[in-house]
N, CA, C and O atoms as a CHARMM CRD file, in Angstrom:
* protein
*
  132
    1    1 LEU  N      5.63200  14.21800 -19.56400 PROA 1      0.00000
    2    1 LEU  CA     5.24600  12.79900 -19.00800 PROA 1      0.00000
    3    1 LEU  C      6.28100  12.33500 -17.83400 PROA 1      0.00000
    4    1 LEU  O      6.43500  11.25700 -17.25900 PROA 1      0.00000
    5    2 LEU  N      7.20400  14.14600 -17.67200 PROA 2      0.00000
    6    2 LEU  CA     8.01300  13.35900 -16.10300 PROA 2      0.00000
    7    2 LEU  C      6.86600  13.90300 -15.26400 PROA 2      0.00000
    8    2 LEU  O      6.64800  13.22600 -14.25900 PROA 2      0.00000
    9    3 CYS  N      5.90000  15.21100 -15.47400 PROA 3      0.00000
   10    3 CYS  CA     5.11600  15.61000 -14.56200 PROA 3      0.00000
   11    3 CYS  C      4.20000  14.46900 -13.71000 PROA 3      0.00000
   12    3 CYS  O      4.10600  14.43500 -12.48300 PROA 3      0.00000
   13    4 CYS  N      3.31300  13.21100 -15.00600 PROA 4      0.00000
   14    4 CYS  CA     2.66200  12.58500 -14.69400 PROA 4      0.00000
   15    4 CYS  C      3.53700  11.46300 -13.68200 PROA 4      0.00000
   16    4 CYS  O      3.11400  10.74200 -12.77800 PROA 4      0.00000
   17    5 VAL  N      4.59800  11.59500 -14.10200 PROA 5      0.00000
   18    5 VAL  CA     5.42800  10.31800 -12.86200 PROA 5      0.00000
   19    5 VAL  C      5.64300  10.89100 -11.73400 PROA 5      0.00000
   20    5 VAL  O      5.45500  10.18700 -10.74200 PROA 5      0.00000
   21    6 ASP  N      6.11900  12.39400 -11.51000 PROA 6      0.00000
   22    6 ASP  CA     6.10600  12.93000 -10.52200 PROA 6      0.00000
   23    6 ASP  C      4.91100  13.08900  -9.62100 PROA 6      0.00000
   24    6 ASP  O      5.05700  13.45000  -8.45300 PROA 6      0.00000
   25    7 VAL  N      3.44400  12.76400 -10.26800 PROA 7      0.00000
   26    7 VAL  CA     2.19500  12.90200  -9.41700 PROA 7      0.00000
   27    7 VAL  C      2.05600  11.14400  -9.16400 PROA 7      0.00000
   28    7 VAL  O      1.67000  10.75300  -8.06200 PROA 7      0.00000
   29    8 ALA  N      2.31500  10.38800  -9.99100 PROA 8      0.00000
   30    8 ALA  CA     1.79800   9.18700  -9.85400 PROA 8      0.00000
   31    8 ALA  C      2.70200   8.47200  -8.64600 PROA 8      0.00000
   32    8 ALA  O      2.35300   7.69000  -7.76200 PROA 8      0.00000
   33    9 ALA  N      3.96800   9.03700  -8.95200 PROA 9      0.00000
   34    9 ALA  CA     4.63300   7.94900  -7.89300 PROA 9      0.00000
   35    9 ALA  C      4.66200   8.06700  -6.38200 PROA 9      0.00000
   36    9 ALA  O      5.49600   7.39300  -5.77700 PROA 9      0.00000
   37   10 PRO  N      3.76300   8.92400  -5.65400 PROA 10     0.00000
   38   10 PRO  CA     3.61600   9.14100  -4.29200 PROA 10     0.00000
   39   10 PRO  C      2.11400   8.29700  -4.52700 PROA 10     0.00000
   40   10 PRO  O      2.05200   7.38200  -3.70600 PROA 10     0.00000
   41   11 LEU  N      1.19800   8.33900  -5.19400 PROA 11     0.00000
   42   11 LEU  CA     0.38500   7.81100  -5.12300 PROA 11     0.00000
   43   11 LEU  C      0.50500   6.33400  -4.87200 PROA 11     0.00000
   44   11 LEU  O      0.27500   5.58400  -3.92400 PROA 11     0.00000
   45   12 VAL  N      0.99500   6.20700  -6.20700 PROA 12     0.00000
   46   12 VAL  CA     1.68900   4.55100  -6.03200 PROA 12     0.00000
   47   12 VAL  C      1.78900   3.81400  -4.71500 PROA 12     0.00000
   48   12 VAL  O      1.14900   2.89300  -4.20800 PROA 12     0.00000
   49   13 ALA  N      2.89200   4.59900  -4.31600 PROA 13     0.00000
   50   13 ALA  CA     3.83000   4.21600  -3.08900 PROA 13     0.00000
   51   13 ALA  C      2.54700   4.18200  -2.10400 PROA 13     0.00000
   52   13 ALA  O      2.37400   3.06400  -1.61800 PROA 13     0.00000
   53   14 THR  N      1.68500   5.08300  -1.73600 PROA 14     0.00000
   54   14 THR  CA     1.03000   5.47900  -0.66600 PROA 14     0.00000
   55   14 THR  C      0.07800   3.85900  -0.67500 PROA 14     0.00000
   56   14 THR  O      0.04500   3.02700   0.23200 PROA 14     0.00000
   57   15 SER  N     -0.57200   3.81500  -1.92300 PROA 15     0.00000
   58   15 SER  CA    -1.67900   2.72100  -1.98600 PROA 15     0.00000
   59   15 SER  C     -1.24500   1.49500  -2.22700 PROA 15     0.00000
   60   15 SER  O     -2.07700   0.59800  -2.35700 PROA 15     0.00000
   61   16 PHE  N      0.42200   1.16500  -2.35500 PROA 16     0.00000
   62   16 PHE  CA     1.01200  -0.12100  -1.86600 PROA 16     0.00000
   63   16 PHE  C      1.19900   0.02300  -0.42100 PROA 16     0.00000
   64   16 PHE  O      0.88700  -0.94000   0.27900 PROA 16     0.00000
   65   17 SER  N      1.68600   1.13600   0.15700 PROA 17     0.00000
   66   17 SER  CA     1.89500   1.09500   1.66400 PROA 17     0.00000
   67   17 SER  C      0.71000   0.40000   2.22000 PROA 17     0.00000
   68   17 SER  O      0.81400  -0.56100   2.98200 PROA 17     0.00000
   69   18 PHE  N     -0.72200   1.03400   1.72100 PROA 18     0.00000
   70   18 PHE  CA    -2.01300   0.90900   2.25700 PROA 18     0.00000
   71   18 PHE  C     -2.38500  -0.44300   2.33100 PROA 18     0.00000
   72   18 PHE  O     -2.86900  -1.04300   3.29100 PROA 18     0.00000
   73   19 LEU  N     -2.00800  -0.99900   0.81400 PROA 19     0.00000
   74   19 LEU  CA    -2.79500  -2.65300   0.99500 PROA 19     0.00000
   75   19 LEU  C     -1.84000  -3.39300   1.95000 PROA 19     0.00000
   76   19 LEU  O     -2.30600  -4.11100   2.83500 PROA 19     0.00000
   77   20 TYR  N     -0.46200  -3.22700   1.78400 PROA 20     0.00000
   78   20 TYR  CA     0.45300  -3.89200   2.61000 PROA 20     0.00000
   79   20 TYR  C     -0.13500  -3.58700   4.16200 PROA 20     0.00000
   80   20 TYR  O     -0.31600  -4.50800   4.95900 PROA 20     0.00000
   81   21 SER  N     -0.34000  -2.52900   4.40700 PROA 21     0.00000
   82   21 SER  CA    -0.77100  -2.81400   6.20300 PROA 21     0.00000
   83   21 SER  C     -2.19800  -3.62100   6.18600 PROA 21     0.00000
   84   21 SER  O     -2.41400  -4.48300   7.03800 PROA 21     0.00000
   85   22 ILE  N     -3.08000  -3.32700   5.26000 PROA 22     0.00000
   86   22 ILE  CA    -4.24600  -4.32500   5.51500 PROA 22     0.00000
   87   22 ILE  C     -3.88200  -5.71200   5.38100 PROA 22     0.00000
   88   22 ILE  O     -4.37800  -6.54300   6.14200 PROA 22     0.00000
   89   23 SER  N     -3.16600  -5.99700   4.59900 PROA 23     0.00000
   90   23 SER  CA    -2.74300  -7.73200   4.45200 PROA 23     0.00000
   91   23 SER  C     -2.13300  -8.21700   5.62200 PROA 23     0.00000
   92   23 SER  O     -2.43500  -9.33200   6.04700 PROA 23     0.00000
   93   24 PHE  N     -1.01400  -7.24800   6.39500 PROA 24     0.00000
   94   24 PHE  CA    -0.45000  -7.45200   7.14700 PROA 24     0.00000
   95   24 PHE  C     -1.71300  -7.61700   8.52500 PROA 24     0.00000
   96   24 PHE  O     -1.77600  -8.48100   9.40000 PROA 24     0.00000
   97   25 ARG  N     -2.60600  -6.43200   8.27200 PROA 25     0.00000
   98   25 ARG  CA    -3.72000  -7.08700   9.43600 PROA 25     0.00000
   99   25 ARG  C     -4.36500  -7.90800   9.44100 PROA 25     0.00000
  100   25 ARG  O     -4.72000  -8.51200  10.45300 PROA 25     0.00000
  101   26 LEU  N     -4.74100  -8.18800   8.12800 PROA 26     0.00000
  102   26 LEU  CA    -5.32900  -9.52500   7.98700 PROA 26     0.00000
  103   26 LEU  C     -4.84900 -10.63400   8.29500 PROA 26     0.00000
  104   26 LEU  O     -5.55100 -11.46300   8.87400 PROA 26     0.00000
  105   27 LEU  N     -3.61800 -10.87200   7.98900 PROA 27     0.00000
  106   27 LEU  CA    -2.74900 -11.87900   8.48200 PROA 27     0.00000
  107   27 LEU  C     -2.36100 -12.23600  10.24200 PROA 27     0.00000
  108   27 LEU  O     -2.22900 -13.27900  10.88100 PROA 27     0.00000
  109   28 SER  N     -2.30600 -11.31500  10.45100 PROA 28     0.00000
  110   28 SER  CA    -2.12200 -11.06900  11.82600 PROA 28     0.00000
  111   28 SER  C     -3.36800 -11.67900  12.62200 PROA 28     0.00000
  112   28 SER  O     -3.26800 -12.49600  13.53700 PROA 28     0.00000
  113   29 LEU  N     -4.46800 -11.18500  12.15700 PROA 29     0.00000
  114   29 LEU  CA    -5.78000 -11.65900  12.99900 PROA 29     0.00000
  115   29 LEU  C     -6.26900 -13.23400  12.53000 PROA 29     0.00000
  116   29 LEU  O     -7.07000 -13.88600  13.19900 PROA 29     0.00000
  117   30 LEU  N     -5.67200 -13.70600  11.32000 PROA 30     0.00000
  118   30 LEU  CA    -6.11200 -15.34500  11.08200 PROA 30     0.00000
  119   30 LEU  C     -4.84200 -16.18900  12.15300 PROA 30     0.00000
  120   30 LEU  O     -5.07900 -17.20600  12.80500 PROA 30     0.00000
  121   31 PHE  N     -3.34800 -15.37900  12.10700 PROA 31     0.00000
  122   31 PHE  CA    -2.88500 -16.04100  13.06200 PROA 31     0.00000
  123   31 PHE  C     -3.24300 -15.76500  14.96200 PROA 31     0.00000
  124   31 PHE  O     -2.82900 -16.28900  15.99600 PROA 31     0.00000
  125   32 ALA  N     -3.88000 -15.04600  14.74600 PROA 32     0.00000
  126   32 ALA  CA    -4.65700 -14.94100  16.39300 PROA 32     0.00000
  127   32 ALA  C     -5.31400 -15.77200  16.40800 PROA 32     0.00000
  128   32 ALA  O     -5.04200 -16.44700  17.40100 PROA 32     0.00000
  129   33 LEU  N     -6.18300 -16.23400  15.80100 PROA 33     0.00000
  130   33 LEU  CA    -7.05500 -17.02500  15.85900 PROA 33     0.00000
  131   33 LEU  C     -6.76200 -18.62200  15.92100 PROA 33     0.00000
  132   33 LEU  O     -7.69700 -19.41900  15.98100 PROA 33     0.00000
């Protein structure tokens, strides 16, 4: 179980940071308009 957590933790972190950067870019584009 710990092995699965060790594998899943970085994937979840990278996916969250990816979604966060995309939403931040979309918000900046909306504010630029």
